Steps between C-alpha positions, in 0.01 A plus 500: 500500500509605873419307810180695522362345193276183514710186504435127493414311808845430649427270785828290503321189605306504171808529292664211310832471322673292234883555547746342271887507502712290270887479492542151375338382165487145351612651169854509634770671718533805254155597620594532875370835629647584839271735703162405375410280806623762742275753316199278531567403868550868566163594348321215674660600833375861451156377433473278798693709761445881465247440233292274747367258233437154659779253413234250400391743221838497322588237226877506481693324218881498519779338299832606680840452347664229694838643446417801727382301806168357392172560675481848660370569855119524469386523859131407507465506114509175295591466130457258216698442186392740215383254244250605237241261617522607859501873431199469267313291761555784752413776260209357319337250751619564864500875530190571297310283750609730789272767627731813479504863409851551352743268325875554473710341237879526532743336266882510502692324240562496122252655271418530123257672277301334219392657182208662674717652765357265758737408784609127493636389830691167496438259791757294677442183284549689175722327254611607142265248337207590736522853635250455779377848589228736615366772270446784736248682280298179461490459874388857545224450240383195687496693838312795340235273354196334650696175519574641851183549706367859445495557877866418548826680453378836351863629524812331372863600499775320291872575539755355258869524571601340178657604161267567214702403197374346186480126508596483129867579609524139579325286227598165653254547781158348458203677670194269537175701541306444828269787575220492760156559370344834525154639412321824573683783670350582845406869525679679778792258537829681489863395454825666566800364318859605575783377275874530606605579136360659191428303186809353350707571810675293766446514878826566677639319804704638787794252512623631840165411659382217274172675458310655216549886480127544446382292789762647735386842414127414522543332838676805634195699419263242657691370802337737749150465388226255558322373189202707598722811484680402185201433268356852492856642394600228246525756214709742710725206612546394139593848399760520783648167392515628147664824602755318720590260227515771236738712716731201536493450121381146569182387337165639396203335672162541359161482671161449334166556680186506303319700761609668823355363826261792492381411159680782298712435197865484607786360284859586551864412424681815598673653799682802626857395425638798693339415842360160460172623655157416414397853394406592151787429264645805337486329167157338563270486202233773504143412499269642237347835613149623458598704191636190343189293580283775365685506170523124470139441571362598152764274339447178689161491667281257331769387258551120470835356605712499183682198347836446664387663828650219707836534312491875575434392872801272505727763329397765769610261779826426324592860430416600853703216636209367706404139548196399297208388736449128540140514384495434123341742257395854524365626828166625351305496176466875481779723371443772751516248784825345369653848494370572849653178637837563332495853641516330843830343429832664583762451230873544557669840460190699410346257237131516471334169409181682392686715253719208370189288439328782317799587295502138374126498430528825313786368277295196395166653456318423177312831535793730425335827596406361840849349539663829424281685730571251786873519428485881518317473834781263635771755407320797651408309824853356546659844470249659745542225758883479459490122440783321347538525111311224326668299224328420170274198504637182336403458136203263450599173329397486133205270426606164364474468112162316454306331230122522562296229326119530500300195390133572435243234440356472150192328354726202413559260794860494604595787281597845634540851354861594601654840554865559626653815646836579628617745788847608589644719765248774469215259562304614190367224268544500128317250265717215368264258328125428462346190343259549210312184586447288810778261568542184690751488793772315290484778240531761769800332648665484168442871432616588844816300451584713201423821682725408794785389265478834315502686835805314614677595176388868508770766500501741786202341685523272809357151485150436634506436877132449559211338296151586609214296363152673521250216466150403551436295814503163308863561407634554851568129505705514183878432589646803321822487696547150366471598138800397306615766246802528264797694640834509326623129443247322716145555633443615859203519737351844547499475873874422507611818326212749579284593799168363365183658640137448433219750546134512426385859513189426285372280782505792760264753351264459803777550763703791363480697823613206727759401257662854480480535880691189556764569229546851638574351851745254335673780316510730797675220704731408211832390639346349813500129584214306662462188697251263336213409728222238508158644571300402795225661706755675734742623234465852359558567141851533383655544157570136405249223552594130473223276390576141622425203291133376536428788735387783253158622605238483225391855576850639513407787272236624742748465792767704309258781446514608864835679479755629245745248638633251387653616172658157421371137524730195510319197401643171630237259372403353160283584207169542691661714771675705240166568306334601816785728598536671161115555479521658846797715406316640197178551684658680796757705303814321637769586251765222564467119530754222483434131435677194378409361162378152546438538874739383767746225448413156615763491766455813706750409769796579261331820392460727792205672342440805276571747779846336578595516140398861452654638829820287502695556822283783615148487632423808288370536143632799291203558274695741276751222423232228457501469114888470487496252796264270305722505196792389725298234650414359154866500412597314820223242434628441143853451625398238755516121436162323463553349851578839660247707304220596732376775268400279208245766389584859433357781722248742368430845618199718437635856496219731418589868511207743445521760220810341349329335201582663177218663319248404772172669561538406870764772528210741474292326767 
């Protein structure tokens, strides 16, 4: 980007800032971090002096180390203690109410990454038992959404001079979840995020100056500029900082920008290590040329996103040593568009994210001729462009050994024709047993007990991990996971030893297209995690919908028809709510639903709700892991005392995968 390109409105009087520097933490003296306050004050001083941002527009939070002299000289600036409550009040209530064009967020202190590679920034009042913190990605999602008035803050810059190490390095710390709400993304709102360190790395300090190496280098680049001059050249500035630190063999900053200020795709994490300049890096990843696009077009245009596409997307970022964007899920629903977006990223050392992504997709393609052709295109294109060699894609995990039990209604009330299949690591089903006559459920349970016992004793075959019950609608309320079956010396409950799923494909004949479309979206985004949401008039569709007790619309099925999202319903209410939700799921083709057998417990205050149980310490729900998560919850509930046991009823999950039913005519639909 050059200064001649269109840039955001950079009137300093319409800029606001949240600046945080924390040296002293409540968790203890071992957490002292000299230099963080000086970095924050230095940045705030640049904003308000050469930067020309009004002092009243800066929210400054400081926790200085008393051993080094206490409160620094602030001049006209004022500061507050960096407690979680005060920082959130400023970030979520105070600043969004201001009428501004550009928001700056600067944070100097300790930093960690969670399992989703989101930056967790401890606040000054953080303790080991309650690690008060801000989730930077969560704040950015809030600021990108229409929770902030659409006419305000179209441009946002976040700078984090913190480490980015895995929080699991210290298991004694407890991280309560407190994320601001967010809803629909506002078109045209852009964010620039600059990290002092790469994922898994530490940010280094300059002991002789009691300052962070990253902030010191950044301010050297900015000190002679006004804010109006700095904003158009943020990308160039970031690259110069990267080059300087690389030449010093210091640390590897990363920057993420979803769109350049002029609207073009621009992603980058590399630099010219020889000169530290902002020119094209000699090892920069090459973009696809017109020859490549011409050859790729017939292979991908019009082809649906394959299963595991999101896992391929994640793998591409990891192999290219780039930070995964904060926005969850794939950037688009079209395969061609995902490739185009990835082609705009710049991987390290000549790595092409587009080629990495397509290598993974090709390796896992069910259509092998197509996968082989795509793989050959990747090899030819990589060699022509001179991109970095591409490693083999990881092996796809083998499917879990599964027993599939189909119960079909007969002319006899309460009796069902029963057919059982088994599949192993190849995913192919083989017949195991079929009843000659209709059986009652007790007889089915007895026969299933024998089949599972024989499976466990089988030589050279793994035990059954999943049990899938394909049933008519009336049996969705049957507590299959609570069936007691023989197992060795003592009986056990199916839901304690196996992931128990129910499905009802026979009820979906009228919604096959919608059902397949939703499942295809779910599989393409496999590996992603999603924040459950409660629908209201202003909330756009997202993957996981929470249906609160006594608040399930009677015409829910009609409402769900409007879009292919959600793909999962979480039902908090009782039997009537569950019936309405399950009918709506079947009518609208929603493939996954979770509910609690018997409805909610009598005392909800001790329970925390279905969402809290499924997500644990994170606000995100990993749909891929949902069946196994439910099995663990059942085990936890069975181990609790009667006084502690808030989950007195097992959880049930509708897990309806199209075209997976053995010997089904729907496969041909």
